[in-house]
N, C-alpha and C positions, 0 to 999 in steps of 0.2 A: 233415049232424049239425051243429047249432048250437055244441056244445062236443066237439071232437075228443077231448078227455080222458075222454069217457064210456065209452069202450071201456075204459080203464084202471080207472074206478070201480066199471064191471059186473064185473071179472075176479072170479072166485070159486076159491079154492083148490082143488085136488083133490090136492094131498100135503102133507106136512107141513113141507116146508122150500121156501125160495125162494131162485133165483139169478139175479142180473141180469147180463147179459153186454155188455159194450161190444164194438164191431164194428171200426172202421178201426184198426191198430195193436195191437189185443188178440186178435182171432180171425185178421184177415188182415194180411199185411205188405204193407198199402197206403199206409200213411201217406206214405212216401217218393215213391213214385210219384205219388199224386194230390196233393201239395204241390208237388214240383219239376217234374212235367210240366204239371200242369192250374192250380193255383191260381196258383203265381208267375208263369207266362207271362202269364196273363189279368190279374194284379193290374199289371204292366208295362204292357201294352197299353192296359187301359182307364182307367189313371189317369196315363199319358202319362208314365211313368218311364222311358223309354228312355234317357236321359242319365245316370241314376243307377242303371241295372239292377243292376251288381254290388252295390251296397249295399241296394237294394229287395230283392234275391235274400236277402241275408244277414238283413236284418231279418225278411222271413217267414218263413224259415227257423227262425230263433231263436224267433219268437213261436209258431210252431205245431208243430215238431218237437224243438226242443233247449231249452225252458224250462219253468217251472212253469205256463205257459199252452197247453203241450200238450195239444191234443185239445178245446180251446175251441170254442164256437159261431163260424162263420165271420165274423159281423157285428162282434160286440166284437173278435174277432182282427184284422178289418179297423182297426177304430178304433186298437187298440194299435199295430198296423205302421204306419198313416201317422202316427201321432204319433211313435213312435220315429225313423222315416225323417227327420221334418221337422226333428228335433231333432240330427240328426249333421251335423257340422262340414263334412263333404266335401260334402253336399247344399247347405248354406247357401252354401259357396263358390262354387257351381255356377249360384247363383240360380235354384235349380228349384223353382217354387212347388208345394207338396204340396197336395193336395186337403183342403179344411177338414172336419173330422167332426163340427159342431155338431149339424147335422140328423141325421145317423145315431145319434148319441148320444141326441138328442132321443126319436127313435122307439123305441131300444132301451131306454129308461128307462119307457116305456108301455106296450110290446107284450110280453106273456107269451110268445107263441110265435113265436119269432124263425125264420121259415123264408120260402121264395120265395113262398108262398101269400099270406103276409101283406104281405109286402113289395110284391107284386104289387097287391094290393087298394089298399096305402097309396099307390102312384103312379096308380092309376087313380082314387083320391078327389080327385087333383089336386096330391099333394107331389111336384112334379117334381125337386126338391131330391135326391132319393133315385132319380132314374131312371138316374144313371151307376153307382150301386151294384146297381141291378136288372140293368143290361147285364152288369156284370160276373158276378154270380151266375149269370146265366143262361148266361154264356159258359163259367164252370167247370162246370157241370152237363152242357152238352154236350162238353165236352172230356173228363168223367171217363167219359161213356156211351161215347165214342168210344175213348178210350186204355186205360182200365183194365178189362182183361179177362185172364181165366186167371191170377188170382192166387189159388192156394190158401190154405186155412187154414193156421195154423202146425201142425208136427207134433204129435201127440197131441192136438190139439184135438177132433178129431172122436170119437175113443175117448174122451175125457174128456166129451163132451157126453152121449154114451151113458149112461157112468155117472151123471152129474148127472140125467138126465131119469129114471132108475129111482126117485129117491128124492125128487127135487125138482120143483118147476114152474119152468120156465125162460124166460127172457124177453130179447130183445134191448133193451138202454137205450143210445140212441146220440142225437147231435147231426148225423148225416148224414141228408139227405132220405130218407124211408121208401122211395120208389120204388127208390132206389140199393141201399138194404140187402135189399129183397126179392129185386132182381135178383141181387145176389151172392150170398146165402144159398141162393137156387134154383137158381142156376148150379152150385154144389158139392155140393148135394144135402144139406144141412144145415137147411133150412128147417122140416123136420118134426119137428125136434129141439126147437124154441121153441114156446111157446103164443100169442106176440104179439110183433111187432116193433114198437117205439117208436122213431120217429125224431123228428126236429126239430119237425115240425108238431103233435106230442101235448105240448109243453112242452120243460121243463128235464128234465135227468137226476134232479135232486132231486125234481122233481113226477112224473115216471115211478115212482120208488120209493114215493113218498108214496101216490100214489094206487092202485097196483097191490098193495102190499105191507105198507105200515108198519103198519096197523090189522088187518091178516088173518093175520099170523103173528107168533109170539114174535120179539122182536129177535136172539136168538142163533140163531134159524133162518133169517136172512134174510142173504145174502152177495152183495156187488156185486164183479166181477171187471172190472178195467181198466187202462189202462196211462197215464192221465192224472190230474193233481190233481184235475180236475173229477170225476172217479169217484170217488176219494177223500172228497170234500167231499159228494158226494150220498150217500154210503154214511152217513157219520158224521152229517150233517142228519137223517137218518132212524133213527138208533139202530142201524145195520146193521154189519156187518162187513165188513172189505175184503180181497180178495186181489189184490196188486199185480201185473201183467204188466210186468217191468222192460224199460224201452226199450234195445235193442240186446243184451239177454238174454232175449228171448222163449222161444227153444225151451226153454231151461233153466227158465224160470218155469212154461211148461205142465209139461214132466216132473215138476217138482216137484209141482205141482198133482196130477198123475194119480197120482203114486207116494204121496203122503202127505196133502197139503193138503185134498182133497176128502173123504177118510175121516177127517180130524180135524175137519172141519166137522159131517159127518154125526153124529160120535160126541160132539159138544159139547165138544170140547177144542181148538179153534181159537183160542179168545178167550184173551187174557192175554199171556204173554210169546211165544209163537210169532208172534201176528199183529204185536205191537208190534216185533218184529225185522224182520219183513218192511216194515213201515212205515218204520222207520227206513233200511233200505237203499234205499227206494223214493224218499224225502224227498233222500237225498243225491245221488239219480241225475240229478237236472235243476236248473240253477241258477237264481236269481231275477234276476239282472242282466245284459245282453248283455257279451260279453268287450269291444266297441270302447270301453266306458265306463271 
């Protein structure tokens, strides 16, 4: 298919409501294991950061788990991590050369679908400046497939999905590779609960919502559920409502969703003070600047 987003453009509503659901860190408690056991070790290995591994680990975890860039696409996250690491005094004192990000940033600026498939095609066309990034990204995917198994959905998610699917069209909206998403949702028997799984190959989360839902449902009938600022941005860019799964308080967030938030959304009482209070708590849960500055 020349345009992978066509599946989203062709999607036709079957229900009155639409709910988009992020996956990593939102449905599955997989953010910690993926980043700490897969992304970070490959970051240190493939960018030759062994001499500053402590600081590389702190930077990667801050960017991807404990700050307002939590949940962002891996390639912009790599740029931010390398730039923050290069700026650390501890790294400068050790005279460690941190990889330049100019080539990666140039590719990001012109590529709308940031994934392994487009990266591989770019390298095959002769852009060897991104070969190191491709090796790292491939290694991350292999590590995730090898290590991340048996991580179930958060308690009450499966029950919530059953309630959602009765009244709403549901879709996974994520920046994880689609193959990994399909594998994880099938493993835990919840794939049948969503119409489409949209991973990084189908564009950004903002594009997922735009193509699949924005002009097909009333704005007050569209809800995005996520645990990262990128999920909130995708929702508001499309005029949709947002329900946050608070990092570190995920079980309580899903209980609240199951007990009250879903019913409020379906009865059109979610917008206003209720949503605003949720968003205030969400924005306070993640810092902007790293603690070492």
